[in-house]
PDB file with SEQRES, HELIX, SHEET and CRYST1 records, atoms N, CA, C and O in Angstrom:
SEQRES   1 A   74  UNK UNK UNK UNK UNK UNK UNK UNK UNK UNK UNK UNK UNK          
SEQRES   2 A   74  UNK UNK UNK UNK UNK UNK UNK UNK UNK UNK UNK UNK UNK          
SEQRES   3 A   74  UNK UNK UNK UNK UNK UNK UNK UNK UNK UNK UNK UNK UNK          
SEQRES   4 A   74  UNK UNK UNK UNK UNK UNK UNK UNK UNK UNK UNK UNK UNK          
SEQRES   5 A   74  UNK UNK UNK UNK UNK UNK UNK UNK UNK UNK UNK UNK UNK          
SEQRES   6 A   74  UNK UNK UNK UNK UNK UNK UNK UNK UNK                          
HELIX    1 AA1 UNK A    5  UNK A    7  5                                   3    
HELIX    2 AA2 UNK A    8  UNK A   33  1                                  26    
HELIX    3 AA3 UNK A   39  UNK A   72  1                                  34    
CRYST1    1.000    1.000    1.000  90.00  90.00  90.00 P 1           1          
ATOM      1  N   UNK A   1     -21.512 -16.102  22.024  1.00  0.00           N  
ATOM      2  CA  UNK A   1     -20.205 -15.618  22.494  1.00  0.00           C  
ATOM      3  C   UNK A   1     -19.214 -16.751  22.504  1.00  0.00           C  
ATOM      4  O   UNK A   1     -19.456 -17.811  23.082  1.00  0.00           O  
ATOM      5  N   UNK A   2     -18.081 -16.508  21.847  1.00  0.00           N  
ATOM      6  CA  UNK A   2     -17.033 -17.549  21.853  1.00  0.00           C  
ATOM      7  C   UNK A   2     -15.816 -17.083  22.623  1.00  0.00           C  
ATOM      8  O   UNK A   2     -15.493 -15.895  22.630  1.00  0.00           O  
ATOM      9  N   UNK A   3     -15.175 -17.969  23.237  1.00  0.00           N  
ATOM     10  CA  UNK A   3     -13.941 -17.679  24.030  1.00  0.00           C  
ATOM     11  C   UNK A   3     -12.758 -17.889  23.069  1.00  0.00           C  
ATOM     12  O   UNK A   3     -12.731 -18.878  22.336  1.00  0.00           O  
ATOM     13  N   UNK A   4     -11.798 -16.983  23.065  1.00  0.00           N  
ATOM     14  CA  UNK A   4     -10.587 -17.183  22.240  1.00  0.00           C  
ATOM     15  C   UNK A   4      -9.903 -18.505  22.586  1.00  0.00           C  
ATOM     16  O   UNK A   4      -9.898 -18.923  23.744  1.00  0.00           O  
ATOM     17  N   UNK A   5      -9.320 -19.168  21.569  1.00  0.00           N  
ATOM     18  CA  UNK A   5      -8.675 -20.462  21.720  1.00  0.00           C  
ATOM     19  C   UNK A   5      -7.511 -20.443  22.714  1.00  0.00           C  
ATOM     20  O   UNK A   5      -7.170 -21.465  23.310  1.00  0.00           O  
ATOM     21  N   UNK A   6      -6.922 -19.287  22.875  1.00  0.00           N  
ATOM     22  CA  UNK A   6      -5.749 -19.229  23.822  1.00  0.00           C  
ATOM     23  C   UNK A   6      -6.164 -19.520  25.226  1.00  0.00           C  
ATOM     24  O   UNK A   6      -5.316 -19.868  26.048  1.00  0.00           O  
ATOM     25  N   UNK A   7      -7.447 -19.392  25.551  1.00  0.00           N  
ATOM     26  CA  UNK A   7      -7.922 -19.664  26.871  1.00  0.00           C  
ATOM     27  C   UNK A   7      -8.444 -21.131  27.075  1.00  0.00           C  
ATOM     28  O   UNK A   7      -8.946 -21.477  28.145  1.00  0.00           O  
ATOM     29  N   UNK A   8      -8.309 -21.950  26.038  1.00  0.00           N  
ATOM     30  CA  UNK A   8      -8.787 -23.308  26.092  1.00  0.00           C  
ATOM     31  C   UNK A   8      -8.180 -24.111  27.256  1.00  0.00           C  
ATOM     32  O   UNK A   8      -8.923 -24.818  27.937  1.00  0.00           O  
ATOM     33  N   UNK A   9      -6.884 -24.034  27.510  1.00  0.00           N  
ATOM     34  CA  UNK A   9      -6.362 -24.825  28.660  1.00  0.00           C  
ATOM     35  C   UNK A   9      -6.961 -24.398  29.981  1.00  0.00           C  
ATOM     36  O   UNK A   9      -7.185 -25.247  30.843  1.00  0.00           O  
ATOM     37  N   UNK A  10      -7.230 -23.121  30.178  1.00  0.00           N  
ATOM     38  CA  UNK A  10      -7.810 -22.693  31.437  1.00  0.00           C  
ATOM     39  C   UNK A  10      -9.246 -23.124  31.534  1.00  0.00           C  
ATOM     40  O   UNK A  10      -9.688 -23.544  32.603  1.00  0.00           O  
ATOM     41  N   UNK A  11     -10.000 -23.033  30.441  1.00  0.00           N  
ATOM     42  CA  UNK A  11     -11.390 -23.407  30.396  1.00  0.00           C  
ATOM     43  C   UNK A  11     -11.503 -24.939  30.619  1.00  0.00           C  
ATOM     44  O   UNK A  11     -12.383 -25.411  31.338  1.00  0.00           O  
ATOM     45  N   UNK A  12     -10.587 -25.691  29.981  1.00  0.00           N  
ATOM     46  CA  UNK A  12     -10.587 -27.140  30.159  1.00  0.00           C  
ATOM     47  C   UNK A  12     -10.330 -27.508  31.638  1.00  0.00           C  
ATOM     48  O   UNK A  12     -11.014 -28.362  32.203  1.00  0.00           O  
ATOM     49  N   UNK A  13      -9.339 -26.849  32.243  1.00  0.00           N  
ATOM     50  CA  UNK A  13      -9.038 -27.121  33.694  1.00  0.00           C  
ATOM     51  C   UNK A  13     -10.202 -26.747  34.545  1.00  0.00           C  
ATOM     52  O   UNK A  13     -10.509 -27.474  35.490  1.00  0.00           O  
ATOM     53  N   UNK A  14     -10.863 -25.676  34.279  1.00  0.00           N  
ATOM     54  CA  UNK A  14     -11.988 -25.236  35.132  1.00  0.00           C  
ATOM     55  C   UNK A  14     -13.165 -26.184  35.027  1.00  0.00           C  
ATOM     56  O   UNK A  14     -13.750 -26.567  36.041  1.00  0.00           O  
ATOM     57  N   UNK A  15     -13.528 -26.579  33.771  1.00  0.00           N  
ATOM     58  CA  UNK A  15     -14.619 -27.461  33.588  1.00  0.00           C  
ATOM     59  C   UNK A  15     -14.349 -28.871  34.138  1.00  0.00           C  
ATOM     60  O   UNK A  15     -15.178 -29.423  34.861  1.00  0.00           O  
ATOM     61  N   UNK A  16     -13.211 -29.439  33.800  1.00  0.00           N  
ATOM     62  CA  UNK A  16     -12.868 -30.761  34.286  1.00  0.00           C  
ATOM     63  C   UNK A  16     -12.842 -30.787  35.786  1.00  0.00           C  
ATOM     64  O   UNK A  16     -13.376 -31.717  36.392  1.00  0.00           O  
ATOM     65  N   UNK A  17     -12.242 -29.801  36.407  1.00  0.00           N  
ATOM     66  CA  UNK A  17     -12.080 -29.843  37.838  1.00  0.00           C  
ATOM     67  C   UNK A  17     -13.439 -29.638  38.540  1.00  0.00           C  
ATOM     68  O   UNK A  17     -13.667 -30.256  39.580  1.00  0.00           O  
ATOM     69  N   UNK A  18     -14.322 -28.822  38.032  1.00  0.00           N  
ATOM     70  CA  UNK A  18     -15.585 -28.636  38.682  1.00  0.00           C  
ATOM     71  C   UNK A  18     -16.445 -29.896  38.557  1.00  0.00           C  
ATOM     72  O   UNK A  18     -17.142 -30.260  39.504  1.00  0.00           O  
ATOM     73  N   UNK A  19     -16.405 -30.546  37.438  1.00  0.00           N  
ATOM     74  CA  UNK A  19     -17.142 -31.763  37.219  1.00  0.00           C  
ATOM     75  C   UNK A  19     -16.649 -32.857  38.178  1.00  0.00           C  
ATOM     76  O   UNK A  19     -17.439 -33.515  38.855  1.00  0.00           O  
ATOM     77  N   UNK A  20     -15.330 -33.028  38.214  1.00  0.00           N  
ATOM     78  CA  UNK A  20     -14.766 -34.082  39.054  1.00  0.00           C  
ATOM     79  C   UNK A  20     -14.978 -33.799  40.545  1.00  0.00           C  
ATOM     80  O   UNK A  20     -15.299 -34.718  41.298  1.00  0.00           O  
ATOM     81  N   UNK A  21     -14.808 -32.569  40.980  1.00  0.00           N  
ATOM     82  CA  UNK A  21     -15.054 -32.213  42.349  1.00  0.00           C  
ATOM     83  C   UNK A  21     -16.520 -32.445  42.756  1.00  0.00           C  
ATOM     84  O   UNK A  21     -16.784 -32.942  43.850  1.00  0.00           O  
ATOM     85  N   UNK A  22     -17.439 -32.099  41.906  1.00  0.00           N  
ATOM     86  CA  UNK A  22     -18.854 -32.296  42.143  1.00  0.00           C  
ATOM     87  C   UNK A  22     -19.199 -33.741  42.368  1.00  0.00           C  
ATOM     88  O   UNK A  22     -19.864 -34.108  43.337  1.00  0.00           O  
ATOM     89  N   UNK A  23     -18.726 -34.558  41.440  1.00  0.00           N  
ATOM     90  CA  UNK A  23     -18.971 -36.002  41.497  1.00  0.00           C  
ATOM     91  C   UNK A  23     -18.364 -36.667  42.699  1.00  0.00           C  
ATOM     92  O   UNK A  23     -19.044 -37.379  43.438  1.00  0.00           O  
ATOM     93  N   UNK A  24     -17.043 -36.431  42.905  1.00  0.00           N  
ATOM     94  CA  UNK A  24     -16.307 -37.043  43.976  1.00  0.00           C  
ATOM     95  C   UNK A  24     -16.819 -36.563  45.335  1.00  0.00           C  
ATOM     96  O   UNK A  24     -16.979 -37.385  46.238  1.00  0.00           O  
ATOM     97  N   UNK A  25     -17.072 -35.315  45.509  1.00  0.00           N  
ATOM     98  CA  UNK A  25     -17.599 -34.773  46.739  1.00  0.00           C  
ATOM     99  C   UNK A  25     -18.919 -35.421  47.118  1.00  0.00           C  
ATOM    100  O   UNK A  25     -19.121 -35.815  48.267  1.00  0.00           O  
ATOM    101  N   UNK A  26     -19.805 -35.527  46.158  1.00  0.00           N  
ATOM    102  CA  UNK A  26     -21.080 -36.193  46.399  1.00  0.00           C  
ATOM    103  C   UNK A  26     -20.914 -37.632  46.818  1.00  0.00           C  
ATOM    104  O   UNK A  26     -21.520 -38.088  47.788  1.00  0.00           O  
ATOM    105  N   UNK A  27     -20.077 -38.352  46.069  1.00  0.00           N  
ATOM    106  CA  UNK A  27     -19.794 -39.732  46.356  1.00  0.00           C  
ATOM    107  C   UNK A  27     -19.247 -39.945  47.782  1.00  0.00           C  
ATOM    108  O   UNK A  27     -19.705 -40.816  48.521  1.00  0.00           O  
ATOM    109  N   UNK A  28     -18.296 -39.154  48.121  1.00  0.00           N  
ATOM    110  CA  UNK A  28     -17.637 -39.308  49.438  1.00  0.00           C  
ATOM    111  C   UNK A  28     -18.636 -38.992  50.545  1.00  0.00           C  
ATOM    112  O   UNK A  28     -18.687 -39.699  51.551  1.00  0.00           O  
ATOM    113  N   UNK A  29     -19.429 -37.940  50.371  1.00  0.00           N  
ATOM    114  CA  UNK A  29     -20.395 -37.576  51.405  1.00  0.00           C  
ATOM    115  C   UNK A  29     -21.478 -38.654  51.545  1.00  0.00           C  
ATOM    116  O   UNK A  29     -21.878 -38.971  52.665  1.00  0.00           O  
ATOM    117  N   UNK A  30     -21.952 -39.213  50.451  1.00  0.00           N  
ATOM    118  CA  UNK A  30     -22.963 -40.230  50.542  1.00  0.00           C  
ATOM    119  C   UNK A  30     -22.406 -41.463  51.206  1.00  0.00           C  
ATOM    120  O   UNK A  30     -23.091 -42.064  52.034  1.00  0.00           O  
ATOM    121  N   UNK A  31     -21.208 -41.864  50.886  1.00  0.00           N  
ATOM    122  CA  UNK A  31     -20.543 -43.050  51.483  1.00  0.00           C  
ATOM    123  C   UNK A  31     -20.306 -42.807  52.985  1.00  0.00           C  
ATOM    124  O   UNK A  31     -20.562 -43.682  53.812  1.00  0.00           O  
ATOM    125  N   UNK A  32     -19.829 -41.639  53.309  1.00  0.00           N  
ATOM    126  CA  UNK A  32     -19.439 -41.425  54.743  1.00  0.00           C  
ATOM    127  C   UNK A  32     -20.601 -41.063  55.629  1.00  0.00           C  
ATOM    128  O   UNK A  32     -20.611 -41.435  56.802  1.00  0.00           O  
ATOM    129  N   UNK A  33     -21.630 -40.314  55.087  1.00  0.00           N  
ATOM    130  CA  UNK A  33     -22.664 -39.787  55.977  1.00  0.00           C  
ATOM    131  C   UNK A  33     -24.091 -40.118  55.536  1.00  0.00           C  
ATOM    132  O   UNK A  33     -25.058 -39.930  56.275  1.00  0.00           O  
ATOM    133  N   UNK A  34     -24.181 -40.612  54.318  1.00  0.00           N  
ATOM    134  CA  UNK A  34     -25.537 -40.841  53.794  1.00  0.00           C  
ATOM    135  C   UNK A  34     -26.227 -39.562  53.320  1.00  0.00           C  
ATOM    136  O   UNK A  34     -25.721 -38.455  53.502  1.00  0.00           O  
ATOM    137  N   UNK A  35     -27.384 -39.746  52.715  1.00  0.00           N  
ATOM    138  CA  UNK A  35     -28.114 -38.565  52.278  1.00  0.00           C  
ATOM    139  C   UNK A  35     -29.047 -38.141  53.418  1.00  0.00           C  
ATOM    140  O   UNK A  35     -29.869 -38.925  53.890  1.00  0.00           O  
ATOM    141  N   UNK A  36     -28.900 -36.894  53.844  1.00  0.00           N  
ATOM    142  CA  UNK A  36     -29.652 -36.371  54.949  1.00  0.00           C  
ATOM    143  C   UNK A  36     -30.143 -34.969  54.571  1.00  0.00           C  
ATOM    144  O   UNK A  36     -29.870 -34.475  53.477  1.00  0.00           O  
ATOM    145  N   UNK A  37     -30.873 -34.342  55.500  1.00  0.00           N  
ATOM    146  CA  UNK A  37     -31.463 -33.068  55.206  1.00  0.00           C  
ATOM    147  C   UNK A  37     -30.426 -31.950  54.918  1.00  0.00           C  
ATOM    148  O   UNK A  37     -30.715 -31.035  54.147  1.00  0.00           O  
ATOM    149  N   UNK A  38     -29.276 -32.016  55.506  1.00  0.00           N  
ATOM    150  CA  UNK A  38     -28.227 -30.988  55.326  1.00  0.00           C  
ATOM    151  C   UNK A  38     -27.291 -31.354  54.206  1.00  0.00           C  
ATOM    152  O   UNK A  38     -26.312 -30.640  53.992  1.00  0.00           O  
ATOM    153  N   UNK A  39     -27.535 -32.441  53.468  1.00  0.00           N  
ATOM    154  CA  UNK A  39     -26.625 -32.891  52.434  1.00  0.00           C  
ATOM    155  C   UNK A  39     -26.355 -31.871  51.326  1.00  0.00           C  
ATOM    156  O   UNK A  39     -25.192 -31.677  50.971  1.00  0.00           O  
ATOM    157  N   UNK A  40     -27.375 -31.207  50.760  1.00  0.00           N  
ATOM    158  CA  UNK A  40     -27.051 -30.213  49.650  1.00  0.00           C  
ATOM    159  C   UNK A  40     -26.113 -29.102  50.094  1.00  0.00           C  
ATOM    160  O   UNK A  40     -25.198 -28.719  49.365  1.00  0.00           O  
ATOM    161  N   UNK A  41     -26.352 -28.578  51.319  1.00  0.00           N  
ATOM    162  CA  UNK A  41     -25.511 -27.502  51.810  1.00  0.00           C  
ATOM    163  C   UNK A  41     -24.083 -27.976  52.101  1.00  0.00           C  
ATOM    164  O   UNK A  41     -23.107 -27.289  51.799  1.00  0.00           O  
ATOM    165  N   UNK A  42     -23.991 -29.179  52.703  1.00  0.00           N  
ATOM    166  CA  UNK A  42     -22.641 -29.746  52.925  1.00  0.00           C  
ATOM    167  C   UNK A  42     -21.959 -30.034  51.674  1.00  0.00           C  
ATOM    168  O   UNK A  42     -20.758 -29.785  51.569  1.00  0.00           O  
ATOM    169  N   UNK A  43     -22.663 -30.565  50.662  1.00  0.00           N  
ATOM    170  CA  UNK A  43     -22.046 -30.875  49.366  1.00  0.00           C  
ATOM    171  C   UNK A  43     -21.519 -29.613  48.713  1.00  0.00           C  
ATOM    172  O   UNK A  43     -20.389 -29.577  48.226  1.00  0.00           O  
ATOM    173  N   UNK A  44     -22.346 -28.581  48.706  1.00  0.00           N  
ATOM    174  CA  UNK A  44     -21.945 -27.302  48.062  1.00  0.00           C  
ATOM    175  C   UNK A  44     -20.741 -26.709  48.773  1.00  0.00           C  
ATOM    176  O   UNK A  44     -19.836 -26.201  48.112  1.00  0.00           O  
ATOM    177  N   UNK A  45     -20.700 -26.758  50.130  1.00  0.00           N  
ATOM    178  CA  UNK A  45     -19.593 -26.267  50.900  1.00  0.00           C  
ATOM    179  C   UNK A  45     -18.280 -27.046  50.511  1.00  0.00           C  
ATOM    180  O   UNK A  45     -17.215 -26.462  50.314  1.00  0.00           O  
ATOM    181  N   UNK A  46     -18.437 -28.382  50.418  1.00  0.00           N  
ATOM    182  CA  UNK A  46     -17.319 -29.260  50.039  1.00  0.00           C  
ATOM    183  C   UNK A  46     -16.789 -28.895  48.664  1.00  0.00           C  
ATOM    184  O   UNK A  46     -15.580 -28.800  48.455  1.00  0.00           O  
ATOM    185  N   UNK A  47     -17.694 -28.695  47.744  1.00  0.00           N  
ATOM    186  CA  UNK A  47     -17.300 -28.326  46.360  1.00  0.00           C  
ATOM    187  C   UNK A  47     -16.528 -26.992  46.327  1.00  0.00           C  
ATOM    188  O   UNK A  47     -15.463 -26.860  45.724  1.00  0.00           O  
ATOM    189  N   UNK A  48     -17.116 -26.056  46.988  1.00  0.00           N  
ATOM    190  CA  UNK A  48     -16.535 -24.661  46.989  1.00  0.00           C  
ATOM    191  C   UNK A  48     -15.115 -24.644  47.671  1.00  0.00           C  
ATOM    192  O   UNK A  48     -14.237 -23.881  47.268  1.00  0.00           O  
ATOM    193  N   UNK A  49     -14.938 -25.457  48.651  1.00  0.00           N  
ATOM    194  CA  UNK A  49     -13.671 -25.418  49.356  1.00  0.00           C  
ATOM    195  C   UNK A  49     -12.589 -26.266  48.669  1.00  0.00           C  
ATOM    196  O   UNK A  49     -11.400 -25.982  48.811  1.00  0.00           O  
ATOM    197  N   UNK A  50     -12.997 -27.300  47.927  1.00  0.00           N  
ATOM    198  CA  UNK A  50     -11.996 -28.174  47.313  1.00  0.00           C  
ATOM    199  C   UNK A  50     -11.748 -27.814  45.831  1.00  0.00           C  
ATOM    200  O   UNK A  50     -10.703 -28.175  45.290  1.00  0.00           O  
ATOM    201  N   UNK A  51     -12.671 -27.121  45.174  1.00  0.00           N  
ATOM    202  CA  UNK A  51     -12.449 -26.768  43.782  1.00  0.00           C  
ATOM    203  C   UNK A  51     -11.192 -26.006  43.475  1.00  0.00           C  
ATOM    204  O   UNK A  51     -10.523 -26.353  42.501  1.00  0.00           O  
ATOM    205  N   UNK A  52     -10.806 -24.975  44.240  1.00  0.00           N  
ATOM    206  CA  UNK A  52      -9.546 -24.304  43.914  1.00  0.00           C  
ATOM    207  C   UNK A  52      -8.379 -25.227  43.825  1.00  0.00           C  
ATOM    208  O   UNK A  52      -7.551 -25.106  42.923  1.00  0.00           O  
ATOM    209  N   UNK A  53      -8.297 -26.154  44.751  1.00  0.00           N  
ATOM    210  CA  UNK A  53      -7.192 -27.138  44.771  1.00  0.00           C  
ATOM    211  C   UNK A  53      -7.227 -28.001  43.518  1.00  0.00           C  
ATOM    212  O   UNK A  53      -6.195 -28.205  42.878  1.00  0.00           O  
ATOM    213  N   UNK A  54      -8.360 -28.492  43.176  1.00  0.00           N  
ATOM    214  CA  UNK A  54      -8.547 -29.355  41.980  1.00  0.00           C  
ATOM    215  C   UNK A  54      -8.203 -28.566  40.709  1.00  0.00           C  
ATOM    216  O   UNK A  54      -7.539 -29.098  39.819  1.00  0.00           O  
ATOM    217  N   UNK A  55      -8.638 -27.327  40.613  1.00  0.00           N  
ATOM    218  CA  UNK A  55      -8.352 -26.481  39.434  1.00  0.00           C  
ATOM    219  C   UNK A  55      -6.874 -26.313  39.220  1.00  0.00           C  
ATOM    220  O   UNK A  55      -6.364 -26.486  38.112  1.00  0.00           O  
ATOM    221  N   UNK A  56      -6.191 -25.975  40.289  1.00  0.00           N  
ATOM    222  CA  UNK A  56      -4.758 -25.767  40.125  1.00  0.00           C  
ATOM    223  C   UNK A  56      -4.032 -27.094  39.771  1.00  0.00           C  
ATOM    224  O   UNK A  56      -3.117 -27.107  38.948  1.00  0.00           O  
ATOM    225  N   UNK A  57      -4.451 -28.175  40.394  1.00  0.00           N  
ATOM    226  CA  UNK A  57      -3.865 -29.481  40.098  1.00  0.00           C  
ATOM    227  C   UNK A  57      -4.094 -29.861  38.651  1.00  0.00           C  
ATOM    228  O   UNK A  57      -3.169 -30.301  37.968  1.00  0.00           O  
ATOM    229  N   UNK A  58      -5.320 -29.696  38.175  1.00  0.00           N  
ATOM    230  CA  UNK A  58      -5.563 -30.045  36.757  1.00  0.00           C  
ATOM    231  C   UNK A  58      -4.797 -29.132  35.816  1.00  0.00           C  
ATOM    232  O   UNK A  58      -4.267 -29.594  34.805  1.00  0.00           O  
ATOM    233  N   UNK A  59      -4.731 -27.877  36.120  1.00  0.00           N  
ATOM    234  CA  UNK A  59      -4.005 -26.912  35.265  1.00  0.00           C  
ATOM    235  C   UNK A  59      -2.522 -27.270  35.134  1.00  0.00           C  
ATOM    236  O   UNK A  59      -1.909 -27.099  34.080  1.00  0.00           O  
ATOM    237  N   UNK A  60      -1.969 -27.773  36.242  1.00  0.00           N  
ATOM    238  CA  UNK A  60      -0.538 -28.126  36.237  1.00  0.00           C  
ATOM    239  C   UNK A  60      -0.316 -29.507  35.608  1.00  0.00           C  
ATOM    240  O   UNK A  60       0.612 -29.689  34.820  1.00  0.00           O  
ATOM    241  N   UNK A  61      -1.153 -30.460  35.951  1.00  0.00           N  
ATOM    242  CA  UNK A  61      -0.937 -31.822  35.538  1.00  0.00           C  
ATOM    243  C   UNK A  61      -1.439 -32.153  34.128  1.00  0.00           C  
ATOM    244  O   UNK A  61      -0.871 -33.035  33.485  1.00  0.00           O  
ATOM    245  N   UNK A  62      -2.432 -31.512  33.647  1.00  0.00           N  
ATOM    246  CA  UNK A  62      -3.037 -31.825  32.321  1.00  0.00           C  
ATOM    247  C   UNK A  62      -2.058 -31.803  31.169  1.00  0.00           C  
ATOM    248  O   UNK A  62      -2.083 -32.724  30.352  1.00  0.00           O  
ATOM    249  N   UNK A  63      -1.158 -30.762  31.050  1.00  0.00           N  
ATOM    250  CA  UNK A  63      -0.201 -30.755  29.934  1.00  0.00           C  
ATOM    251  C   UNK A  63       0.694 -31.976  29.988  1.00  0.00           C  
ATOM    252  O   UNK A  63       0.954 -32.585  28.950  1.00  0.00           O  
ATOM    253  N   UNK A  64       1.173 -32.353  31.156  1.00  0.00           N  
ATOM    254  CA  UNK A  64       2.025 -33.546  31.248  1.00  0.00           C  
ATOM    255  C   UNK A  64       1.267 -34.811  30.868  1.00  0.00           C  
ATOM    256  O   UNK A  64       1.814 -35.670  30.176  1.00  0.00           O  
ATOM    257  N   UNK A  65       0.030 -34.942  31.304  1.00  0.00           N  
ATOM    258  CA  UNK A  65      -0.779 -36.100  30.943  1.00  0.00           C  
ATOM    259  C   UNK A  65      -1.010 -36.223  29.450  1.00  0.00           C  
ATOM    260  O   UNK A  65      -0.943 -37.311  28.878  1.00  0.00           O  
ATOM    261  N   UNK A  66      -1.289 -35.056  28.817  1.00  0.00           N  
ATOM    262  CA  UNK A  66      -1.491 -35.036  27.382  1.00  0.00           C  
ATOM    263  C   UNK A  66      -0.158 -35.555  26.674  1.00  0.00           C  
ATOM    264  O   UNK A  66      -0.216 -36.361  25.744  1.00  0.00           O  
ATOM    265  N   UNK A  67       0.970 -35.083  27.132  1.00  0.00           N  
ATOM    266  CA  UNK A  67       2.238 -35.556  26.485  1.00  0.00           C  
ATOM    267  C   UNK A  67       2.422 -37.067  26.725  1.00  0.00           C  
ATOM    268  O   UNK A  67       2.805 -37.781  25.799  1.00  0.00           O  
ATOM    269  N   UNK A  68       2.164 -37.558  27.919  1.00  0.00           N  
ATOM    270  CA  UNK A  68       2.326 -38.970  28.183  1.00  0.00           C  
ATOM    271  C   UNK A  68       1.371 -39.787  27.273  1.00  0.00           C  
ATOM    272  O   UNK A  68       1.775 -40.780  26.668  1.00  0.00           O  
ATOM    273  N   UNK A  69       0.132 -39.355  27.196  1.00  0.00           N  
ATOM    274  CA  UNK A  69      -0.869 -40.078  26.376  1.00  0.00           C  
ATOM    275  C   UNK A  69      -0.428 -40.008  24.882  1.00  0.00           C  
ATOM    276  O   UNK A  69      -0.581 -40.995  24.163  1.00  0.00           O  
ATOM    277  N   UNK A  70       0.103 -38.885  24.419  1.00  0.00           N  
ATOM    278  CA  UNK A  70       0.601 -38.783  23.088  1.00  0.00           C  
ATOM    279  C   UNK A  70       1.715 -39.730  22.778  1.00  0.00           C  
ATOM    280  O   UNK A  70       1.811 -40.222  21.654  1.00  0.00           O  
ATOM    281  N   UNK A  71       2.563 -40.003  23.742  1.00  0.00           N  
ATOM    282  CA  UNK A  71       3.708 -40.883  23.543  1.00  0.00           C  
ATOM    283  C   UNK A  71       3.286 -42.378  23.584  1.00  0.00           C  
ATOM    284  O   UNK A  71       3.902 -43.203  22.910  1.00  0.00           O  
ATOM    285  N   UNK A  72       2.297 -42.711  24.328  1.00  0.00           N  
ATOM    286  CA  UNK A  72       1.898 -44.162  24.463  1.00  0.00           C  
ATOM    287  C   UNK A  72       0.810 -44.584  23.568  1.00  0.00           C  
ATOM    288  O   UNK A  72       0.430 -45.755  23.582  1.00  0.00           O  
ATOM    289  N   UNK A  73       0.262 -43.667  22.754  1.00  0.00           N  
ATOM    290  CA  UNK A  73      -0.810 -44.043  21.815  1.00  0.00           C  
ATOM    291  C   UNK A  73      -0.293 -43.931  20.342  1.00  0.00           C  
ATOM    292  O   UNK A  73       0.654 -43.208  20.035  1.00  0.00           O  
ATOM    293  N   UNK A  74      -0.951 -44.661  19.509  1.00  0.00           N  
ATOM    294  CA  UNK A  74      -0.506 -44.689  18.113  1.00  0.00           C  
ATOM    295  C   UNK A  74      -1.064 -43.542  17.311  1.00  0.00           C  
ATOM    296  O   UNK A  74      -0.781 -43.427  16.119  1.00  0.00           O  
TER     297      UNK A  74                                                      
END                                                                             
């Protein structure tokens, strides 16, 4: 199954934001609280609550970043 190309920006935003939220949430939790028995549940809750914010931010900022990168690269 292939997704139509017109949905590429939305898919890009979704994938990038979920990857970044997963990595950063885990990092922050390990640094602040260490790995403990409730870590997986706390990490999942953190990801679920912060992902919508990250998704919207990436969806809004990504086009601007692409333009800036296009201007400063050869």
